[in-house]
Backbone as CSV, one residue per row, in Angstrom:
resi,resn,N_x,N_y,N_z,CA_x,CA_y,CA_z,C_x,C_y,C_z
1,MET,0.760,-1.294,-0.043,-0.260,0.107,0.202,0.788,1.510,0.018
2,LEU,2.571,1.105,0.457,3.468,2.145,0.465,3.557,2.836,-1.130
3,TRP,3.500,1.789,-1.665,3.284,2.729,-2.957,2.116,2.778,-3.856
4,LEU,0.823,3.145,-2.960,-0.510,4.217,-3.492,-0.337,5.485,-2.965
5,GLU,0.706,6.013,-1.762,0.170,6.629,-1.072,0.522,8.208,-1.576
6,ASP,0.459,8.015,-2.210,0.509,9.739,-3.639,-0.994,9.744,-4.855
7,VAL,-1.810,8.468,-4.723,-2.082,7.865,-5.920,-3.637,9.092,-5.186
8,GLU,-4.546,9.862,-5.595,-5.653,10.069,-4.760,-7.262,9.870,-4.998
9,LEU,-7.792,9.677,-4.659,-9.706,8.361,-4.684,-9.979,10.112,-5.590
10,VAL,-10.677,9.453,-6.629,-11.622,10.204,-7.535,-13.004,9.719,-7.907
11,LYS,-13.457,10.277,-7.995,-15.316,9.912,-8.027,-15.419,9.757,-9.301
12,LEU,-15.441,8.551,-10.027,-15.759,8.093,-11.040,-17.060,8.347,-11.973
13,SER,-17.279,8.673,-13.368,-19.168,9.049,-13.905,-18.490,8.385,-15.468
14,ASN,-19.134,8.167,-16.274,-19.333,7.872,-17.854,-18.113,8.581,-18.385
15,ASP,-17.575,9.809,-18.592,-16.929,10.102,-19.065,-15.682,10.396,-19.225
16,MET,-14.776,9.779,-18.126,-13.974,9.752,-17.711,-13.196,7.983,-17.909
17,TRP,-14.153,7.125,-18.263,-13.361,5.798,-19.366,-12.951,6.571,-20.686
18,GLY,-13.087,7.201,-21.446,-13.420,7.839,-22.459,-12.016,8.586,-22.764
19,ARG,-11.297,9.253,-21.210,-10.451,9.945,-21.368,-9.476,10.114,-21.246
20,VAL,-9.597,8.196,-20.309,-8.009,7.465,-20.779,-7.028,7.697,-21.220
21,GLN,-5.755,7.804,-21.807,-5.528,7.372,-23.464,-3.604,6.665,-22.831
22,PHE,-3.759,5.432,-23.998,-2.931,4.492,-23.257,-1.771,4.398,-23.936
23,THR,-0.674,4.480,-24.115,1.220,4.401,-24.227,1.888,3.592,-24.248
24,ARG,2.598,3.417,-24.871,3.958,2.693,-24.422,4.215,2.986,-23.100
25,GLN,3.931,3.682,-22.084,4.506,3.767,-20.458,3.433,3.126,-19.895
26,ASN,1.872,2.747,-20.364,0.756,2.733,-19.379,0.548,1.758,-19.909
27,PHE,0.514,0.604,-21.238,-0.638,0.184,-21.901,-0.246,-1.332,-20.926
28,LYS,0.476,-1.538,-20.235,0.212,-2.923,-19.837,-0.788,-2.843,-19.005
29,TYR,-1.421,-1.294,-18.591,-2.426,-1.275,-17.711,-3.974,-1.525,-18.520
30,GLU,-3.934,-1.360,-19.581,-5.223,-1.387,-20.331,-6.274,-2.722,-20.024
31,PRO,-5.776,-3.974,-19.830,-6.169,-5.768,-19.464,-7.196,-4.644,-17.826
32,VAL,-6.243,-4.324,-17.349,-6.806,-4.509,-16.027,-7.743,-2.995,-15.514
33,PHE,-7.562,-1.913,-16.644,-8.535,-0.844,-16.728,-9.992,-1.256,-17.184
34,ASN,-10.015,-1.703,-18.534,-10.494,-2.417,-19.110,-11.760,-3.842,-18.511
35,LEU,-11.113,-3.945,-17.256,-11.758,-5.033,-16.118,-13.001,-4.961,-15.631
36,ALA,-11.865,-3.226,-15.020,-12.523,-2.284,-13.323,-13.614,-0.931,-15.131
37,LYS,-13.490,-1.504,-15.865,-14.687,-0.452,-16.843,-16.103,-1.714,-16.662
38,LEU,-15.360,-2.931,-17.187,-16.556,-4.497,-17.079,-17.316,-3.840,-15.875
39,PHE,-16.447,-4.139,-14.952,-17.512,-4.149,-13.877,-18.335,-3.163,-13.350
40,TYR,-18.009,-1.780,-13.621,-18.236,-0.655,-13.384,-19.803,-0.150,-14.169
41,TYR,-19.197,-0.621,-15.617,-21.216,-0.568,-16.083,-21.714,-1.924,-15.879
42,ASN,-21.233,-2.990,-15.146,-22.053,-4.226,-14.631,-22.278,-5.082,-15.914
43,SER,-21.250,-4.851,-16.998,-20.850,-5.524,-18.330,-20.063,-7.413,-17.276
44,SER,-20.315,-7.804,-18.779,-19.146,-9.239,-18.721,-18.318,-9.899,-20.335
45,PRO,-17.548,-10.169,-20.148,-16.831,-10.471,-20.935,-17.736,-11.573,-21.515
46,SER,-17.582,-11.719,-23.535,-18.808,-12.667,-23.834,-17.845,-13.312,-25.045
47,ILE,-17.809,-14.094,-26.311,-16.919,-14.894,-27.222,-17.296,-13.922,-28.085
48,ASN,-18.391,-13.070,-28.167,-18.611,-12.475,-29.482,-17.635,-10.825,-29.465
49,THR,-17.220,-11.179,-31.030,-16.026,-9.512,-31.162,-16.075,-8.522,-30.514
50,GLY,-15.730,-7.634,-29.997,-15.516,-6.095,-28.916,-14.341,-5.219,-29.344
51,ASP,-14.614,-4.434,-28.756,-13.623,-3.328,-29.414,-12.626,-3.021,-27.966
52,GLU,-13.303,-3.789,-26.365,-12.945,-3.750,-25.295,-11.122,-5.698,-25.542
53,TYR,-10.565,-4.135,-24.901,-9.533,-5.727,-24.358,-9.224,-6.225,-23.187
54,THR,-9.717,-7.151,-22.225,-9.614,-7.751,-21.416,-9.238,-9.197,-21.161
55,PHE,-8.763,-9.491,-20.126,-8.617,-10.877,-19.209,-9.747,-11.608,-18.784
56,SER,-10.225,-13.228,-18.095,-10.919,-13.673,-18.152,-11.034,-14.525,-17.472
57,PHE,-11.424,-14.754,-15.953,-11.083,-15.200,-15.094,-12.052,-16.454,-14.696
58,LEU,-11.728,-17.595,-13.404,-12.638,-18.371,-14.021,-12.625,-18.032,-11.950
59,VAL,-13.910,-18.137,-11.127,-14.214,-18.449,-10.135,-14.853,-19.481,-9.555
60,PRO,-13.933,-20.577,-8.761,-14.232,-21.387,-8.508,-15.505,-21.867,-7.444
61,VAL,-16.479,-21.567,-7.902,-17.969,-20.925,-6.927,-18.533,-22.786,-6.471
62,ASN,-18.072,-23.444,-6.137,-18.299,-24.276,-5.888,-17.121,-24.606,-4.722
63,LYS,-15.476,-24.241,-4.561,-14.995,-23.985,-4.140,-15.526,-23.189,-3.090
64,LEU,-15.954,-22.038,-3.212,-16.717,-21.045,-2.768,-18.440,-20.656,-1.585
65,PHE,-19.217,-21.648,-2.593,-20.239,-22.457,-1.880,-20.141,-23.402,-0.502
66,GLU,-18.749,-24.201,-0.846,-18.498,-25.112,0.358,-18.414,-24.437,1.493
67,LYS,-17.083,-23.101,1.358,-16.651,-22.474,2.030,-17.875,-21.338,2.559
68,TYR,-18.890,-20.896,2.095,-19.415,-20.185,2.432,-20.049,-21.551,3.423
69,LEU,-21.290,-21.965,3.278,-22.201,-22.853,4.428,-20.555,-23.661,5.554
70,TYR,-19.170,-23.583,4.933,-18.558,-23.761,6.441,-18.496,-22.884,6.864
71,GLU,-18.765,-21.529,7.239,-18.541,-20.347,8.358,-19.378,-20.202,8.337
72,LEU,-20.995,-20.891,8.190,-22.178,-20.210,8.553,-22.333,-21.226,9.455
73,ILE,-21.821,-22.857,9.141,-22.336,-23.247,10.249,-21.753,-22.619,11.640
74,LYS,-20.147,-22.888,11.332,-19.012,-22.825,11.791,-19.511,-22.072,13.570
75,ASN,-20.041,-20.895,12.718,-20.346,-19.348,13.056,-22.148,-19.236,14.241
76,ASN,-22.633,-20.501,14.021,-23.297,-20.679,14.348,-24.138,-21.867,15.092
77,ILE,-23.164,-23.175,15.207,-23.437,-24.230,15.549,-23.163,-24.292,17.532
78,SER,-24.043,-25.688,17.666,-24.053,-25.186,19.549,-22.271,-26.076,19.721
79,ASP,-22.361,-25.075,20.841,-20.629,-25.031,21.417,-20.333,-26.977,21.469
80,GLU,-21.022,-27.288,21.677,-20.870,-28.788,22.246,-20.426,-29.645,20.586
81,LEU,-20.204,-28.759,19.634,-20.240,-29.084,18.615,-18.909,-29.247,17.544
82,GLU,-17.979,-29.350,17.317,-16.501,-29.012,16.237,-17.662,-29.115,15.250
83,VAL,-16.902,-28.009,14.379,-17.062,-28.373,12.624,-15.247,-28.571,11.738
84,GLY,-15.668,-29.590,11.562,-14.530,-29.390,10.376,-14.123,-29.397,9.074
85,TYR,-13.340,-28.355,8.431,-13.496,-28.080,6.620,-12.518,-29.463,5.889
86,GLN,-12.947,-29.937,5.310,-12.595,-30.899,4.343,-11.075,-31.347,5.158
87,GLY,-11.833,-32.642,5.951,-11.520,-33.196,6.942,-12.204,-33.574,7.787
88,PRO,-12.064,-34.235,8.532,-11.139,-35.078,8.534,-10.395,-36.201,7.488
89,VAL,-8.592,-36.568,7.130,-8.333,-37.323,6.089,-8.354,-38.487,6.407
90,LYS,-9.431,-38.986,5.563,-9.165,-40.657,5.656,-9.143,-41.470,4.824
91,TYR,-9.083,-42.792,4.697,-9.042,-43.651,3.552,-9.918,-44.651,3.363
92,LEU,-10.650,-44.677,2.206,-11.966,-46.140,1.976,-10.612,-47.478,2.548
93,ALA,-9.541,-47.861,2.331,-9.055,-48.625,2.284,-8.681,-49.067,3.377
94,THR,-8.300,-50.290,4.843,-7.749,-50.042,5.820,-6.754,-50.477,6.276
95,ASN,-5.994,-51.034,5.153,-4.788,-51.623,5.076,-3.653,-50.957,4.380
96,LYS,-4.186,-49.962,3.411,-3.399,-49.326,3.209,-3.681,-47.923,2.759
97,LYS,-3.088,-46.742,2.242,-3.611,-45.677,2.111,-4.099,-45.324,0.296
98,TYR,-5.391,-45.823,0.502,-5.946,-46.133,-1.156,-7.648,-45.900,-1.088
99,MET,-7.431,-44.843,-1.460,-8.725,-44.338,-1.613,-8.972,-43.039,-1.065
100,GLN,-8.355,-42.335,-0.837,-8.817,-40.610,-0.256,-9.809,-40.521,0.122
101,LEU,-10.175,-39.772,1.053,-11.809,-39.698,1.740,-11.460,-38.150,2.661
102,LYS,-12.557,-37.088,2.089,-12.226,-35.841,2.978,-13.090,-35.369,2.359
103,PRO,-13.916,-35.434,3.588,-15.192,-34.613,3.112,-15.335,-33.079,3.406
104,ASP,-16.275,-32.248,3.047,-16.053,-30.911,2.901,-16.443,-30.244,4.281
105,ILE,-17.341,-30.704,5.015,-17.667,-30.098,6.048,-17.888,-31.668,7.075
106,THR,-17.645,-31.589,8.193,-18.280,-32.625,8.985,-18.232,-31.478,10.587
107,LEU,-19.465,-32.768,10.907,-19.265,-32.435,12.767,-19.205,-33.074,13.084
108,TYR,-18.905,-33.216,14.502,-18.282,-33.769,15.685,-18.211,-33.276,16.663
109,SER,-17.912,-34.402,17.712,-17.853,-33.985,19.067,-17.429,-35.101,20.065
110,GLU,-17.317,-35.156,20.989,-15.961,-36.079,22.000,-16.399,-37.599,21.583
111,SER,-18.020,-37.875,20.893,-18.221,-39.484,21.733,-18.215,-39.739,19.362
112,GLY,-17.860,-39.159,18.630,-17.417,-39.383,17.275,-17.838,-38.476,16.049
113,THR,-18.184,-39.085,15.389,-18.322,-37.664,13.955,-19.659,-38.076,14.470
114,GLN,-20.722,-36.499,14.183,-22.302,-36.917,14.123,-23.153,-36.529,13.333
115,CYS,-22.060,-35.788,11.950,-22.702,-35.810,10.855,-21.962,-35.078,9.802
116,ILE,-22.005,-35.824,8.429,-21.262,-36.079,7.307,-21.988,-34.197,6.694
117,ILE,-21.435,-33.389,6.201,-21.826,-32.893,4.841,-21.190,-32.185,3.594
118,ASP,-21.712,-32.775,2.319,-20.751,-32.273,1.128,-21.902,-31.179,0.200
119,ALA,-21.494,-30.256,0.045,-21.592,-29.361,-1.045,-21.821,-29.529,-2.242
120,LYS,-22.532,-29.289,-3.148,-22.674,-29.355,-4.973,-22.982,-28.494,-5.253
121,TYR,-21.540,-27.334,-6.008,-22.871,-26.880,-6.462,-23.704,-26.664,-8.198
122,LYS,-25.010,-27.241,-7.708,-25.666,-27.337,-9.292,-26.871,-27.682,-9.179
123,GLU,-27.404,-28.356,-10.239,-29.345,-28.123,-9.800,-29.214,-29.647,-9.539
124,VAL,-29.989,-29.574,-8.088,-30.527,-30.871,-8.159,-32.100,-30.967,-8.858
125,ILE,-32.321,-30.698,-8.681,-33.721,-30.531,-9.910,-33.901,-30.216,-11.152
126,ASN,-34.312,-30.960,-11.837,-34.630,-30.204,-12.950,-35.402,-30.016,-13.665
127,GLU,-35.545,-29.429,-14.958,-36.445,-28.432,-15.709,-38.085,-28.808,-14.912
128,GLU,-38.557,-30.244,-15.874,-39.143,-30.954,-15.044,-40.232,-31.048,-13.220
129,GLY,-39.252,-30.419,-12.870,-39.233,-30.667,-11.359,-39.186,-31.719,-10.414
130,LYS,-38.137,-33.253,-11.275,-37.583,-33.958,-10.787,-36.009,-34.060,-10.208
131,LEU,-36.222,-34.576,-8.906,-35.346,-34.613,-8.750,-33.931,-35.042,-9.515
132,ARG,-32.549,-34.878,-9.516,-31.529,-35.442,-10.548,-30.504,-35.651,-9.812
133,LEU,-30.255,-36.347,-9.380,-29.584,-37.067,-8.598,-28.145,-37.924,-9.269
134,ILE,-27.411,-37.656,-8.662,-25.819,-38.285,-9.554,-25.409,-39.267,-8.546
135,GLN,-25.839,-41.292,-9.290,-25.708,-41.955,-8.291,-24.470,-41.776,-7.892
136,ALA,-23.551,-41.467,-8.411,-22.220,-41.796,-7.953,-21.814,-40.617,-6.864
137,ASP,-22.792,-39.267,-6.743,-22.663,-38.141,-5.022,-22.505,-39.315,-4.298
138,VAL,-24.330,-40.358,-4.004,-24.630,-41.220,-3.016,-23.473,-42.226,-2.910
139,TYR,-23.325,-43.112,-3.613,-21.441,-43.830,-3.649,-20.393,-43.440,-2.832
140,GLN,-20.590,-42.043,-2.594,-19.140,-41.016,-2.415,-20.240,-41.057,-0.834
141,MET,-21.313,-40.696,-0.413,-21.783,-40.875,0.725,-21.684,-41.667,1.739
142,LEU,-21.606,-42.909,0.910,-21.939,-43.975,2.236,-20.521,-44.316,2.216
143,ALA,-19.241,-44.517,1.039,-18.240,-44.442,1.716,-17.766,-43.998,2.675
144,TYR,-18.343,-42.697,2.643,-18.460,-41.812,3.820,-18.682,-42.319,4.953
145,SER,-20.333,-42.966,4.642,-20.575,-43.185,6.114,-19.698,-44.343,6.825
146,VAL,-19.781,-45.061,5.997,-19.041,-46.638,6.224,-17.430,-46.504,6.696
147,ARG,-16.169,-44.856,6.841,-15.107,-44.855,7.011,-15.234,-44.592,8.247
148,TYR,-16.472,-43.252,8.682,-16.339,-42.594,9.632,-17.727,-42.472,10.450
149,GLU,-18.083,-43.450,10.232,-19.311,-44.149,11.630,-20.067,-43.393,11.314
150,CYS,-20.335,-43.085,10.393,-21.509,-41.907,10.349,-22.942,-42.055,9.863
151,ASN,-23.921,-42.024,10.619,-25.189,-42.476,9.561,-26.436,-41.453,9.453
152,ASN,-26.073,-40.130,9.808,-27.071,-38.712,9.093,-25.565,-37.989,7.947
153,ILE,-26.000,-38.187,6.552,-25.218,-37.207,5.747,-26.138,-36.767,4.748
154,PHE,-25.564,-35.170,4.579,-26.250,-34.185,3.853,-25.892,-33.908,2.554
155,LEU,-26.628,-34.075,1.713,-25.994,-33.335,-0.066,-26.489,-31.935,0.252
156,ILE,-25.673,-30.896,0.028,-26.644,-29.513,0.451,-26.222,-28.667,-1.155
157,TYR,-26.884,-28.153,-1.176,-27.678,-27.895,-3.356,-27.968,-26.311,-2.836
158,PRO,-27.088,-25.316,-3.929,-28.133,-23.903,-4.337,-29.396,-24.147,-4.199
159,GLU,-30.035,-23.731,-4.211,-31.373,-23.131,-5.153,-31.206,-22.028,-5.781
160,PHE,-32.583,-22.326,-7.364,-31.707,-21.788,-8.103,-33.441,-21.094,-8.016
161,ILE,-33.152,-19.838,-9.200,-34.564,-19.870,-9.524,-36.008,-19.763,-9.880
162,ASN,-35.820,-21.339,-10.662,-37.066,-21.845,-11.054,-37.195,-22.901,-10.088
163,GLU,-36.108,-23.244,-8.989,-37.169,-24.212,-7.746,-37.335,-23.990,-6.483
164,GLN,-37.419,-22.204,-6.364,-38.231,-21.806,-5.546,-39.258,-22.926,-4.608
165,GLY,-39.184,-22.985,-3.017,-40.123,-23.674,-2.663,-40.219,-23.697,-1.055
166,LYS,-40.800,-24.122,-0.310,-41.051,-23.701,1.195,-39.961,-24.717,1.706
167,ASN,-39.660,-26.003,1.354,-38.878,-26.890,2.515,-37.477,-27.147,2.070
168,MET,-36.759,-26.118,2.823,-35.275,-27.177,2.397,-35.053,-28.640,2.060
169,ILE,-35.454,-29.304,3.045,-35.538,-30.564,2.488,-35.729,-31.120,1.048
170,VAL,-35.254,-31.300,0.145,-35.618,-32.230,-0.683,-36.488,-33.587,-1.011
171,GLU,-35.069,-34.147,-0.687,-35.964,-35.589,-0.514,-34.893,-36.689,0.838
172,GLU,-35.254,-37.451,1.301,-34.396,-38.072,2.077,-34.337,-39.775,1.695
173,PHE,-33.499,-40.286,2.038,-33.274,-41.173,1.430,-32.603,-42.458,3.313
174,SER,-33.189,-43.653,3.786,-32.616,-44.498,3.850,-31.978,-45.656,3.361
175,ILE,-30.792,-46.151,3.761,-29.954,-47.306,3.244,-29.898,-48.118,4.173
176,THR,-30.277,-49.498,4.600,-29.791,-50.408,5.271,-28.300,-51.020,5.339
177,ASN,-27.616,-50.400,5.815,-25.717,-50.797,5.881,-25.951,-51.897,6.776
178,TYR,-26.007,-53.123,7.049,-25.832,-54.922,7.886,-27.115,-53.575,9.159
179,LYS,-26.101,-53.433,10.720,-27.695,-53.363,11.432,-27.440,-51.702,11.861
180,ASN,-27.289,-50.935,11.076,-27.481,-50.018,11.342,-28.338,-49.327,9.670
181,THR,-28.551,-48.277,10.129,-29.261,-47.522,9.005,-28.993,-45.842,8.609
182,VAL,-28.083,-45.870,6.976,-27.330,-44.770,6.751,-28.785,-43.310,6.063
183,VAL,-28.882,-42.215,6.830,-29.857,-41.095,6.040,-29.053,-40.403,5.550
184,ILE,-29.494,-40.297,3.901,-29.098,-39.167,3.474,-29.654,-38.252,3.037
185,LYS,-29.849,-36.808,3.705,-30.866,-35.354,2.996,-30.477,-34.807,1.936
186,VAL,-31.415,-34.971,0.985,-31.127,-33.197,0.203,-31.689,-32.036,0.316
187,ILE,-30.628,-31.649,0.789,-30.960,-30.239,1.331,-30.832,-28.976,0.061
188,LYS,-31.654,-28.233,-0.709,-31.496,-27.037,-1.191,-31.816,-25.716,-0.217
189,VAL,-30.451,-24.813,-0.444,-30.195,-23.115,0.139,-30.565,-22.354,-0.338
190,ASP,-31.563,-21.353,0.137,-31.184,-19.730,-0.683,-30.371,-19.351,-0.260
191,LEU,-29.269,-18.387,-0.925,-27.952,-17.790,-0.989,-28.928,-16.551,-1.458
192,GLY,-30.434,-16.379,-1.270,-30.827,-14.885,-1.354,-31.538,-14.494,0.247
193,LEU,-30.950,-15.637,1.222,-31.425,-14.906,1.791,-30.049,-14.494,2.966
194,LYS,-30.765,-13.403,3.820,-29.615,-12.929,4.332,-28.698,-14.058,5.591
195,PRO,-27.056,-13.639,5.707,-26.755,-15.211,6.375,-27.078,-15.326,7.794
196,ASP,-27.380,-14.481,8.537,-27.831,-14.797,9.806,-29.632,-15.931,9.962
197,GLU,-30.539,-15.182,8.470,-31.224,-16.295,8.384,-30.765,-17.861,8.068
198,LEU,-30.314,-17.095,7.284,-29.593,-19.085,6.137,-29.629,-19.975,7.284
199,ALA,-28.585,-19.331,7.832,-27.524,-20.395,8.900,-28.388,-20.674,10.349
200,THR,-29.455,-19.834,10.509,-30.172,-20.413,11.535,-31.488,-21.157,10.968
201,ARG,-31.593,-21.411,9.787,-32.425,-22.549,8.838,-32.150,-23.452,8.649
202,LEU,-30.793,-23.903,8.793,-29.160,-24.888,8.220,-29.424,-25.209,9.316
203,VAL,-28.834,-24.727,9.969,-28.167,-25.401,11.383,-29.642,-25.797,12.368
204,GLU,-30.218,-25.575,12.321,-31.925,-26.063,12.854,-32.059,-27.395,11.878
205,VAL,-31.690,-27.431,10.609,-32.018,-29.376,9.932,-31.205,-29.725,9.940
206,LEU,-29.996,-29.051,10.391,-28.710,-30.286,10.922,-28.352,-30.861,12.294
207,ILE,-29.059,-30.242,12.762,-29.284,-31.258,14.156,-30.227,-31.616,15.247
208,ARG,-31.528,-31.312,13.629,-32.527,-32.287,13.863,-32.365,-33.604,14.357
209,GLY,-31.216,-33.967,13.193,-31.112,-35.683,12.814,-30.116,-36.193,14.507
210,LEU,-29.902,-35.180,14.833,-28.667,-35.698,15.837,-28.908,-36.848,16.888
211,ASP,-28.571,-37.681,17.086,-29.109,-38.918,18.420,-28.997,-38.436,19.623
212,THR,-27.814,-37.457,19.888,-27.678,-37.188,21.569,-28.091,-36.050,21.589
213,LYS,-29.583,-35.943,22.559,-30.025,-34.270,22.995,-29.261,-33.586,23.498
214,LYS,-28.375,-33.953,24.154,-27.749,-33.246,24.983,-26.786,-31.793,23.905
215,LEU,-26.251,-33.112,22.691,-25.461,-32.501,21.972,-25.779,-30.967,21.777
216,LEU,-27.810,-30.995,21.305,-28.754,-28.926,21.265,-28.596,-28.639,21.899
217,ALA,-28.436,-29.110,23.953,-28.161,-28.011,24.261,-28.357,-26.634,24.299
218,GLY,-26.628,-26.046,23.220,-26.652,-25.036,23.537,-27.070,-24.146,21.844
219,GLY,-28.007,-25.123,21.076,-29.394,-24.390,20.233,-27.996,-23.901,18.896
220,VAL,-28.926,-22.979,18.594,-28.203,-21.821,17.493,-27.348,-20.793,18.298
221,ARG,-26.042,-20.924,17.868,-25.096,-19.637,18.925,-25.941,-18.488,17.972
222,ARG,-25.866,-17.449,18.753,-26.708,-16.139,18.866,-25.524,-15.168,19.196
């Protein structure tokens, strides 16, 4: 920031963008300038040929989505529960380090893993209003259940404009695993809600299926 000490703040206006001239001394700033111009006019790059030159970039939205959910849960869950992100890392094979498992979000206590959450930034409801669940995702959740000895599994998806509904829980599956029953709940979250409201609704759904009532004594952290 020391390099910007002599830079003065200016109030942007529409006509200022056309007054900037690029020369051999400042041409390297032109892509960033044009990118700022896109943001100012609330535009976006396209595949069509135009007069502006800039660069494109990709945002790992799936990582952003799971990190956002993690922060919401971590800051609002009961004090009796710990929240893990991207772990703990285990391996499905028990005799060697093979088939690595790394859950997005894990809720655990002294008695073990209470629930596992996997965030998927993609549509889970098709255009006909039917559930579009990929079998590979379900198999992945079953692997988590076996290795982490956890029967409460959540698949969380964003709610898109054409999928608006009152219920956060879209579907629930019960799968018998020897003497245990694994419950996989498919959830949609409305990212348009204020963080506090979304956190309250999400945490209430997550803790509803926990077995030990004493873990719920703290409720939602205020």
